[in-house]
N, C-alpha and C positions, 0 to 999 in steps of 0.2 A: 711248717714254717709260716708261710704268707699268713694264714688264718690267725696264727697268733700275733704277728705283726699288725694284724688289722686291729684285732681286740687290744692289744696294748696302746695303740695309735688312739683309738676312740676313749679309752680310759683314761690317756692323758690329755687329751682335749678336755675331755670333761673334768677331770681334776683342776685345770686351769682356769676354767669357766665357773668354779664354785666361788660363791658369794655374788654372783649377777644374776638377776630375777629373767628368767628364760620363759619367753611366753611362745616361742615356734623353732622348731630345730628343722634346715634345710639340710637332708643328706644326700650329698652328691654321689651318685650309682651312675655303673656304667665305666667309661674311660678304662678299655681294655682290660677289663677284670678277667675275661675268660681267654685273652691273649691270642687264641686261634679261632678260627671259623670254620672249619672242616675235620673231617677225619683223618686226612693227611699231616695233621698239624701245620697246615701254612694260615697265613693271614685271609683277610677279605680278598686282597688284589693275591694271592697266592705265595707270598714270601716264606719259605719255612722257618720255624721256630723251634728253641729247645723248650723241650716240655718235660715235665713229669708227672705222670700218671696217663688216665685215659679222658677222652672229651666229656665222657658220660660222667666220670668222677668230678670232673671240673666244674660240670654244669650244678650237680648234684649238692656239691660241696660248696659251692658259690652261694645256691639259693639258701642254704641253712643257715651259712654266715650271716648274708642279709638279715634272716628273721632274727638270727639271736640278737645283730645290733641295734635292730629296730625296737626289739623288747628291751632291750637296754634303756633306749633313748625314750620311750616313751611314759617310761617311770618318771621323766623330768618335765616332758613338754609335748605337746601334738607335733607329730613329723610329718615332713613333707619329702617324698623322696623324689627326686627329679633323675631321670636318665639320660645321658648324653652317649649318643651314638659315636661310634668309633671307629678308627679304621684297620683296628685287629680283628673285632667280633663283631663287624657292622651287623649280622644277621644274628648270629647266636647271643649277642649282647641283647637285642631287642625282645629276643625270645626269652630270657632271663627276667627281664625287667617285667614283661608281662605275665609271667608267672607269680612274679613277685606281687604284681596289682592284684592278681586273682586271689592270691593267698589273705590279703587284707579288704577283702572287697565289701566286707560288713564290718569294717572297724572304723569307726568315727575321728579316732586320734591317728589313722594313717592316711595320708593320701600320695598314690604313687603316678607319677605321670610318665608313662609309659610311650608317648607317643613318638613318632620317628622324625620328627622336627630337627634339624640339625642346630638350632640353637632355642634355648628355653629360656624364660624370663619370669622372674618371682618380684614382686613388689612388696616390700615392707614398710609401711608408713612413709617415711622421708627419703628410702632408699629404693633405687631399682637396680635389679640383680640381674645379669645376664649370664649363663651358663652354656660351654659349647667346648668340645673336644678339643680344638685349636687347628685341628687337620684340615678344616675348610674355606671358608671365606677368610680373604689377606685381613692381617691384622688392621692395617691402618682404615679399612673399611668398617669397623666393629661398633664404632661411635654413631656413624650414621646409620649403620644397618637398626643398629637400636632406637634410633628415633625413628624411622621408616616404620620400622615392623610393629613398633608399642607407642603410638604418639599420644595416646591418653595417658599411659602410664610415664612416660618420659615428662610431659608438660606437668603432672603432679607430684612429682619428686625432683630434690635438688641435689642428690646424690647418686649416681649410678656408678656402677661396677660390672666388668667382664672377670670371670675367672675361669683361666682354661687349666688344661692338663697334659697336652700332647709332647710337650718338649722335655719332662721330667726335672727341670730346675728353675730356681728362680729367675724371672725376668717381671719387670715392672713399667709399666707405660702412664703417662696422663697426659689427657687432652685438656684444654681450655675453650670454653666456648663463648666467654666474656670476660673482661677484667674482674678477678676477685671473686668468679664463680665457676667453682671446679666443674668441668665437664664430664668426663669420663674417665675412669682408670681401668687399665688393662693389666691382669697378673697371671702369670703361669704358676701354677702349683708345684712344688717339690713332689717326688715321688718315694714310696716306702718299698718299692720294688728292688729286689735285689739284681745283680750285675751278672747278665749270662757271656756266654762265649763271643757274641756278637759285640757288646758292647766292650768288653776286653781288647777284641782286633781292633775297635775303633777309637780306642783310648779313653771312652766317655767312662771313665773310673773316677772315683775319689770325692764325688758330688754327695753332699750331705744328704743320707735318707731319713726323710721326715713327714709326717703329715702335719696338715695346717686347717685352722679352723678362725672364722671372724665373728666379733659381735656389733652387731648393728642397733644402734639405740634407735627411738622413735623419731627424734627428730635431728639428729647428729651425723646421721649416716655410721660409716664403720668408726668403730672406737677403740676396738682391741685387736690385736691380732694374735692367736693362740697355735703356738707350735709345738709338737712334740717330736724330739729328735731318737734315734735308734742306735 
């Protein structure tokens, strides 16, 4: 079910992007895809999780799914897969990203960022994009962290964005660094994942399940939001 949802979501985003001339696709990977980090089905900090299947099945099927999706995407444009270290599978997710990087080590159309950095950056023309899982640095610190960690990218771009995943529901924040000049937009992405017993007990139900994509134009920053609801 999870794999079918990924396939459906990516195809839905691509359908919504038809008509736009795409020159590059950033594929966000990681973000708790493996859900657990050991053979006891616990997270990286030891919290038990509801699972279906074994840890080695999870790893194998996730890797095959990533390859399937990337093969779909490179038919449209070169792909940059950027891994976000996450709190459920901090170690196993890192291993998965490196397996994907090895898979495409001789493919010019695919680049995989499998480094363990908690915050990743991607510069596209007039846009600076930051990716992080969302469980680490405090949200109010992200704009200045971006400026501090990537000062050259910061100074050479006008539109700046953070895309986060940890909370599984839509939140959007904006900062302004000067009048009439947008500084940084920080957004938590929606999640396609299902509801387990923990979510039910806590009452975290009824949130729209969806995947999201964004179109960044060379000079105008983010110009379109693409959403596929399940």
